[in-house]
C-alpha positions as CSV (number, residue, x, y, z in Angstrom):
1,M,62.1,59.2,125.9
2,H,58.7,58.6,127.4
3,K,57.0,55.3,126.7
4,L,53.4,56.0,125.6
5,T,50.5,54.7,127.5
6,I,47.4,53.1,125.8
7,E,45.5,56.4,126.3
8,E,48.3,58.4,124.7
9,M,48.3,56.2,121.6
10,H,44.5,56.9,121.0
11,R,43.7,53.3,120.1
12,L,40.3,52.5,118.8
13,T,37.9,50.7,121.1
14,P,36.6,47.3,119.8
15,E,33.3,49.0,118.9
16,Q,35.1,51.8,117.0
17,F,37.3,49.2,115.2
18,R,34.2,47.3,114.0
19,E,32.8,50.5,112.5
20,A,36.0,51.9,111.1
21,G,36.9,51.5,107.4
22,K,39.1,48.6,106.7
23,I,42.1,48.0,104.3
24,P,40.8,45.8,101.5
25,L,43.1,42.9,102.3
26,I,42.0,39.5,103.6
27,V,44.3,36.8,104.9
28,V,43.4,33.2,104.1
29,L,44.9,30.5,106.3
30,D,45.2,27.2,104.3
31,N,45.3,24.4,106.9
32,V,47.5,26.3,109.3
33,R,47.8,23.9,112.3
34,S,49.4,26.1,114.9
35,L,47.0,28.0,117.1
36,H,49.8,30.4,117.9
37,N,50.1,31.3,114.2
38,V,46.3,31.7,113.9
39,G,46.3,34.1,116.9
40,A,49.3,36.0,115.6
41,V,47.6,36.6,112.3
42,F,44.5,37.9,114.0
43,R,46.6,40.3,116.1
44,T,48.5,41.6,113.1
45,A,45.3,41.9,111.0
46,D,43.9,44.0,113.8
47,A,47.0,46.2,113.9
48,F,46.6,47.1,110.2
49,R,42.8,47.2,110.3
50,L,42.5,44.5,107.6
51,A,39.1,43.5,106.1
52,G,39.3,40.0,107.6
53,V,40.8,36.5,108.1
54,Y,39.5,33.4,106.4
55,L,40.2,30.2,108.3
56,C,40.3,27.0,106.2
57,G,40.5,23.3,106.7
58,I,42.3,22.3,109.9
59,S,43.0,25.9,110.9
60,G,41.8,26.6,114.4
61,V,38.8,28.8,114.9
62,P,38.5,31.2,117.9
63,S,34.9,30.3,118.7
64,P,32.3,27.7,117.6
65,I,30.8,28.3,114.2
66,E,28.6,26.1,112.1
67,G,30.5,23.9,109.7
68,A,33.8,24.2,111.5
69,P,35.3,21.6,113.8
70,V,34.2,22.5,117.4
71,P,37.2,24.1,119.1
72,S,38.3,22.8,122.5
73,R,38.4,25.2,125.4
74,S,42.2,25.1,125.3
75,A,42.2,25.9,121.6
76,V,40.1,28.9,122.1
77,E,42.3,30.0,125.0
78,E,45.5,29.4,122.9
79,I,44.3,31.6,120.0
80,H,43.2,34.3,122.5
81,K,46.5,34.2,124.3
82,T,48.3,35.2,121.1
83,A,45.5,37.3,119.5
84,L,44.9,39.3,122.8
85,G,41.3,39.8,121.8
86,A,41.8,40.6,118.1
87,E,39.8,37.5,117.3
88,N,36.8,39.4,118.6
89,T,37.5,42.6,116.5
90,V,38.7,41.2,113.1
91,S,36.0,39.8,110.9
92,W,36.5,36.1,110.1
93,R,34.9,33.3,108.2
94,Y,35.5,29.5,108.1
95,F,35.7,27.3,105.0
96,A,36.1,23.5,105.2
97,D,38.0,23.7,101.9
98,T,40.4,26.6,101.0
99,K,39.4,26.3,97.3
100,D,35.8,27.5,98.3
101,A,37.3,30.5,100.0
102,V,39.4,31.4,97.0
103,F,36.4,31.0,94.7
104,D,34.3,33.2,96.8
105,L,37.0,35.9,97.0
106,Q,37.5,35.9,93.3
107,K,33.8,36.1,92.7
108,E,33.7,39.2,95.0
109,G,36.5,40.9,92.9
110,Y,39.5,40.1,95.1
111,Q,42.9,39.4,93.5
112,V,44.0,36.3,95.4
113,M,47.8,35.7,95.8
114,A,49.4,32.7,97.4
115,I,52.5,33.4,99.5
116,E,54.6,30.6,98.1
117,Q,57.9,29.8,96.3
118,V,56.9,28.8,92.8
119,E,58.2,29.2,89.2
120,G,57.4,32.7,88.2
121,S,56.6,34.1,91.6
122,T,56.8,37.8,92.2
123,M,59.2,39.0,94.8
124,L,57.4,40.9,97.6
125,S,59.6,44.0,96.9
126,D,58.3,44.0,93.3
127,V,54.6,43.8,94.0
128,Q,52.6,46.8,92.9
129,L,49.1,47.1,94.1
130,N,46.3,49.2,92.7
131,K,45.2,51.4,95.6
132,N,41.5,50.9,94.5
133,G,41.9,47.1,94.3
134,K,40.8,44.4,96.8
135,Y,43.4,41.7,97.7
136,A,43.7,38.4,99.5
137,I,46.8,36.6,100.5
138,I,47.0,32.8,101.2
139,M,49.3,31.5,103.9
140,G,49.9,27.8,103.9
141,H,50.5,24.9,106.2
142,E,53.6,25.1,108.4
143,V,55.3,22.1,106.7
144,F,53.6,21.7,103.3
145,G,52.9,25.3,102.4
146,V,49.9,26.4,100.3
147,A,48.3,23.3,98.7
148,Q,49.1,22.9,95.0
149,E,45.4,23.0,94.0
150,V,45.1,26.3,95.8
151,V,48.2,27.7,94.2
152,D,46.7,26.7,90.8
153,M,43.5,28.8,91.6
154,A,45.5,31.8,92.7
155,D,45.8,34.9,90.5
156,G,49.6,34.9,91.3
157,C,52.2,34.1,93.9
158,I,54.3,36.3,96.1
159,E,57.7,35.2,97.5
160,I,59.8,36.8,100.2
161,P,63.4,36.9,99.2
162,Q,65.6,34.9,101.6
163,Y,69.4,34.8,101.7
164,G,70.3,32.2,104.4
165,T,70.3,28.4,104.5
166,K,66.6,27.9,105.3
167,H,64.0,27.9,102.6
168,S,61.0,29.2,104.7
169,L,59.9,31.5,107.5
170,N,57.4,30.9,110.2
171,V,53.8,31.4,109.1
172,S,53.1,34.3,111.5
173,V,56.4,36.0,110.6
174,T,55.7,35.7,106.9
175,A,52.1,36.9,107.3
176,G,53.4,39.9,109.3
177,I,55.9,40.9,106.7
178,V,53.5,40.5,103.8
179,M,50.5,42.2,105.6
180,Y,52.7,45.2,106.5
181,T,54.2,45.6,103.0
182,L,50.8,45.4,101.3
183,A,49.0,47.5,103.8
184,M,51.5,50.3,103.5
185,Q,50.9,50.3,99.7
186,L,47.1,50.4,100.1
187,L,47.3,53.2,102.7
188,K,49.4,55.6,100.5
């Protein structure tokens, strides 16, 4: 087997990426504290050409933006180290309060789903998306998950089935699994 080069993979340039059609899926980070997780979400969102990432509360931002806490140079570098430049291709917005992001998305016609273990959650394998719909998924804080008031606003909750002794997965791992699963449905 021959390992493909970047040229052989025919990847989009950043300019082509910005102009290309996007999968109507937005990832909302609700107070995600790890800059590694933020960067990994950007990189995966780029891989699947998602519509965007919304950074909320204490979630780190990849560059200064009005209304957001000013990121330190090391924070910008940490996000970049994991995102590998995807923070410059994927569209993003900042909201001081995640509830404002959810409200805006719902107003724009997005179905907003929290990725959380709740009564009545839908298992990821059972989620059926409308190919013509617009969707947003909310990923929560590494320890506390998606805030209850944000869960209350969501149109539903998705859960990843787990069969071991732990009750959760890392944020970036969870985001990757969910982004892939939903993106594949929207691409078909």
